[in-house]
C-alpha positions in Angstrom: -52.0 -45.2 17.4 -52.0 -43.4 14.0 -52.5 -45.5 10.9 -55.0 -47.0 8.6 -57.8 -49.1 10.1 -60.3 -51.1 7.9 -63.9 -51.4 9.1 -67.3 -51.9 7.4 -68.6 -49.0 9.4 -67.3 -45.5 10.3 -64.6 -45.6 12.9 -65.2 -43.7 16.1 -62.2 -42.8 18.1 -62.5 -42.8 21.9 -59.7 -42.1 24.3 -59.5 -42.2 28.1 -57.2 -39.9 30.0 -57.1 -41.0 33.6 -56.4 -37.8 35.8 -56.1 -40.0 38.9 -53.2 -42.0 37.5 -49.6 -41.0 38.4 -47.7 -39.3 35.5 -45.4 -42.3 35.0 -48.3 -44.6 34.4 -50.3 -42.1 32.4 -47.6 -41.8 29.8 -47.6 -45.5 29.0 -50.2 -47.0 26.7 -49.8 -50.7 26.0 -52.9 -51.9 24.1 -55.8 -51.0 21.8 -59.1 -52.7 21.4 -61.5 -52.6 18.4 -65.1 -53.8 18.7 -68.3 -52.8 17.0 -66.5 -50.4 14.7 -64.9 -48.5 17.6 -61.3 -48.1 18.6 -60.5 -47.8 22.3 -57.0 -46.6 23.4 -55.8 -47.2 26.9 -53.2 -45.3 28.9 -52.3 -43.1 26.0 -49.5 -40.5 25.8 -48.5 -37.8 23.3 -47.3 -40.5 20.8 -50.9 -41.5 20.2 -51.7 -38.2 18.6 -52.3 -38.1 14.9 -54.8 -38.7 12.1 -57.2 -41.7 12.4 -59.1 -42.8 9.2 -61.8 -45.4 8.5 -62.0 -47.2 5.1 -64.5 -49.7 3.7 -63.6 -53.1 2.3 -63.0 -51.5 -1.1 -60.5 -48.9 0.3 -62.9 -46.0 0.1 -62.4 -43.4 2.8 -65.4 -43.2 5.1 -64.3 -40.8 7.8 -61.1 -39.4 9.4 -60.5 -37.7 12.7 -57.5 -35.9 14.3 -56.6 -37.0 17.8 -55.0 -34.4 20.1 -54.2 -35.0 23.7 -53.8 -32.4 26.4 -55.0 -30.9 29.7 -57.4 -28.1 30.6 -55.7 -24.7 31.5 -54.3 -24.1 34.9 -53.5 -20.9 36.7 -51.0 -18.6 34.9 -47.9 -16.9 36.4 -48.3 -13.2 35.6 -45.8 -10.4 35.8 -46.1 -6.7 34.8 -43.7 -3.9 33.9 -44.3 -0.1 34.0 -41.5 1.5 31.9 -43.2 5.0 32.0 -46.3 6.7 33.1 -48.2 5.9 29.9 -47.5 2.2 29.4 -48.0 -1.1 31.2 -46.7 -4.4 29.8 -48.0 -7.6 31.3 -46.9 -11.1 30.3 -47.7 -14.6 31.5 -46.5 -18.2 31.4 -48.2 -21.6 32.0 -48.1 -23.4 35.3 -49.6 -26.4 33.5 -48.4 -27.5 30.1 -51.7 -28.2 28.2 -50.3 -29.4 24.9 -53.3 -27.7 23.2 -53.8 -24.4 21.3 -55.3 -21.7 23.5 -56.9 -18.3 23.2 -56.4 -15.5 25.7 -58.7 -12.7 26.8 -57.4 -10.0 29.2 -58.8 -7.3 31.4 -57.2 -4.3 33.1 -59.1 -2.0 35.5 -58.5 0.2 38.6 -59.8 -0.3 42.0 -62.9 1.8 41.4 -65.7 -0.5 40.1 -67.2 2.3 38.0 -64.0 2.6 35.9 -64.4 0.9 32.5 -62.0 -1.9 31.7 -58.9 -0.7 29.8 -58.1 -2.3 26.5 -55.1 -4.5 26.6 -53.6 -5.3 23.2 -52.9 -9.0 23.2 -50.0 -10.8 21.5 -51.0 -14.4 21.9 -47.8 -15.8 20.3 -45.5 -14.1 22.8 -48.1 -14.2 25.6 -48.1 -10.5 26.6 -50.3 -7.5 26.3 -49.9 -3.7 26.4 -52.1 -1.2 28.2 -51.9 2.5 27.0 -52.4 5.4 29.4 -53.3 3.6 32.6 -55.0 5.7 35.4 -51.9 6.4 37.6 -54.1 8.2 40.1 -55.7 4.8 41.0 -53.8 3.1 43.9 -54.4 -0.5 42.8 -55.1 -2.1 39.4 -56.1 -5.7 38.6 -54.9 -7.5 35.5 -56.8 -10.6 34.5 -56.1 -13.3 31.8 -58.5 -16.0 30.8 -57.0 -19.0 29.0 -59.3 -21.2 27.0 -58.7 -24.4 25.1 -60.8 -27.4 23.9 -60.9 -28.8 27.4 -61.9 -25.8 29.4 -60.9 -22.3 30.6 -59.2 -20.7 33.6 -58.9 -17.1 34.7 -55.9 -15.7 36.6 -55.7 -12.3 38.3 -52.7 -10.2 39.4 -53.0 -7.0 41.5 -50.4 -4.3 40.8 -49.5 -0.9 42.1 -48.3 1.3 39.2 -46.2 3.7 41.4 -44.3 0.8 42.9 -43.7 -0.9 39.6 -42.7 2.2 37.7 -39.1 1.4 36.6 -37.5 3.2 33.6 -35.4 1.5 31.1 -31.6 2.2 31.4 -30.3 5.5 30.1 -28.9 5.3 26.6 -26.0 6.7 24.5 -23.7 7.2 27.4 -20.8 9.3 26.2 -17.5 10.1 28.1 -14.8 12.6 27.1 -11.8 14.0 28.9 -11.6 17.7 30.0 -8.6 19.2 28.3 -5.9 20.4 30.8 -7.4 18.4 33.7 -5.9 15.0 34.3 -8.5 14.0 36.9 -11.7 15.1 35.3 -14.2 13.4 33.0 -17.3 14.8 31.3 -20.2 12.3 31.0 -23.4 12.8 29.1 -26.4 10.5 28.2 -29.9 10.4 26.8 -33.2 9.5 28.4 -34.5 6.0 27.7 -36.3 5.8 24.4 -39.4 4.5 26.2 -39.5 7.6 28.5 -41.6 10.5 27.3 -39.7 13.7 26.4 -41.8 15.9 28.6 -40.8 18.3 31.4 -43.8 16.9 33.5 -41.9 13.5 33.7 -38.4 14.4 35.1 -35.9 11.8 35.8 -33.2 11.6 38.5 -29.8 10.0 37.5 -27.3 8.0 39.6 -23.8 7.9 38.3 -21.1 5.5 39.6 -17.5 5.3 38.5 -14.2 3.7 39.4 -10.8 2.9 38.0 -10.8 -0.3 36.0 -9.9 -3.2 38.2 -11.1 -1.5 41.4 -13.8 -3.1 43.6 -15.0 0.3 45.0 -17.4 2.7 43.3 -17.7 6.5 43.7 -21.2 7.9 43.3 -22.8 11.2 42.4 -26.4 12.2 41.6 -27.9 14.8 39.2 -31.1 15.7 37.5 -29.4 16.8 34.3 -28.3 14.7 31.4 -24.6 15.4 31.9 -22.2 15.8 34.7 -18.5 16.4 35.4 -16.6 13.8 37.4 -14.1 15.9 39.4 -12.0 13.1 40.9 -11.4 10.4 38.2 -8.3 8.4 38.6 -5.5 9.9 36.4 -3.5 7.8 34.0 -6.1 4.9 34.3 -9.1 3.8 32.3 -12.2 4.6 34.4 -15.5 2.7 34.3 -18.8 4.6 34.3 -22.4 3.5 34.6 -25.7 5.5 34.8 -29.2 4.5 35.9 -32.4 6.5 36.2 -35.5 6.8 38.4 -38.7 8.9 38.3 -38.0 12.1 40.1 -41.6 12.6 41.2 -42.6 9.3 42.7 -40.4 8.2 45.7 -41.9 4.7 45.5 -40.6 4.1 42.0 -37.7 1.8 41.2 -34.2 2.5 39.8 -33.6 1.3 36.3 -31.0 -1.2 35.5 -27.5 0.2 35.1 -26.4 1.2 31.6 -23.7 -0.9 30.0 -20.1 -0.2 31.2 -18.4 2.7 29.5 -14.6 3.2 29.6 -12.5 6.3 29.3 -9.1 7.7 30.4 -8.8 11.3 31.6 -6.7 13.9 29.7 -3.0 13.4 29.7 -0.2 15.9 28.8 1.2 14.2 25.8 5.0 14.8 25.7 7.1 13.5 22.8 10.9 13.6 22.8 13.0 13.3 19.6 16.8 13.5 19.4 18.5 14.9 16.3 21.9 13.9 15.0 23.5 16.3 17.5 23.3 14.6 20.9 23.0 18.0 22.5 19.9 18.9 20.5 16.5 17.8 22.0 13.2 18.4 20.4 10.2 18.8 22.7 6.5 18.9 21.9 4.0 19.9 24.7 0.2 20.2 24.8 -2.4 21.7 25.0 -0.5 24.8 23.7 1.5 22.7 21.1 4.8 24.1 20.0 8.2 22.9 19.0 11.3 24.4 20.4 15.0 23.7 20.0 17.4 24.3 22.8 21.0 23.3 23.8 21.0 20.6 26.5 17.9 21.9 28.2 14.4 20.3 28.2 11.8 23.0 28.6 9.1 22.3 31.3 5.7 23.9 31.6 5.0 27.4 32.9 4.2 26.0 36.4 7.6 24.4 36.8 9.4 27.5 35.5 7.5 29.7 37.9 8.4 27.4 40.8 12.1 27.5 39.8 12.1 31.3 39.7 10.3 31.5 43.1 12.9 29.2 44.6 15.8 31.3 43.1 14.3 34.5 44.5 13.8 32.9 47.9 17.4 31.7 47.9 18.6 35.3 47.0 16.5 36.7 49.8 17.9 34.3 52.4 21.5 34.9 51.2 21.0 38.7 51.3 19.5 38.4 54.8 22.5 36.3 56.1 25.0 38.7 54.5 23.3 41.7 56.1 23.4 40.0 59.5 27.1 39.2 59.1 27.8 42.9 58.1 25.9 44.2 61.1 27.7 41.9 63.5 31.1 42.9 61.9 30.3 46.6 62.3 29.4 46.2 65.9 32.6 44.3 66.5 34.6 47.2 64.9 33.0 49.8 67.0 33.8 47.8 70.2 37.5 47.5 69.2 37.7 51.3 68.4 36.1 52.2 71.8 38.6 49.8 73.6 41.6 51.5 71.9 40.4 55.0 72.9 40.1 53.9 76.5 43.6 52.5 76.6 45.1 55.7 75.1 43.4 57.8 77.7 44.8 55.7 80.5 48.3 55.9 79.1 48.1 59.7 79.0 46.9 60.0 82.6 49.8 57.9 83.8 52.4 60.0 82.0 51.2 63.3 83.5 53.4 64.6 86.5 51.6 64.7 89.9 
């Protein structure tokens, strides 16, 4: 246990960590023994760590030692990400908590034994490293990490396939705007992930999904461009839109995560009605061709409605004219029949009046 211990000779600190003891017993230390200038600690745990010092009878410091307790390294859990064709990020975490400072050495190489090991820039604090320009033509790569502390070292390996791990970051700067004059259309644009190279040799394919806010069902479209028109957005509702990306060359690559939800409502014909002091006067404003007109008791509609009204009037006139024409024809035929009947009767009367 930390503290000041007086001894005529230099104090030697010895500790015993029993690997065969169960954890519950290994964390309990109940006694300490001093003999022949030595201190023996039994069944120690982390509370026994600290500075141990040895003083002579006059209080003069003879020696001091720092006691640290821990375990040798175990196998590491390794994961790797490939956000583009020129970069590999690998990170790792302990499977055994060693309680001791450690150093990490890494290696990254392809399946071909003749290929030199690629340099992996290590960040020991965050426990990850970055490989620049990996050999994508190699089918399999092996990433290795060696952890070393005061009690030993351990090397862990992780085999990866770059084509299968290739997963872009989500598209950024998703922007939505309405299409003027079209109440069911939206125009969506976005930018490539900042980690993806701006090079025509690395094209991306994009997957867009959209739905009215509150709906459980998505509509989906694909494109290789950085913008697209949604033709069937839900009018008069806020629509949710998301975009994700995938390498367009490698069919084995993965889709990125979806971009954050973006919201927008399609274009609407904004109509504002204002009544003046005269109850018969109505002011009407219409868009997109915005104008103000004053009329007596009539609210002007758009050109489409006016055309429909005119068409209906013309059709009604045509039907009425046709009906009147039929009535006139029938009437004329009836007149001719009556005239012919009168002539026949007159002829018969004349014949009867003639002497035989």
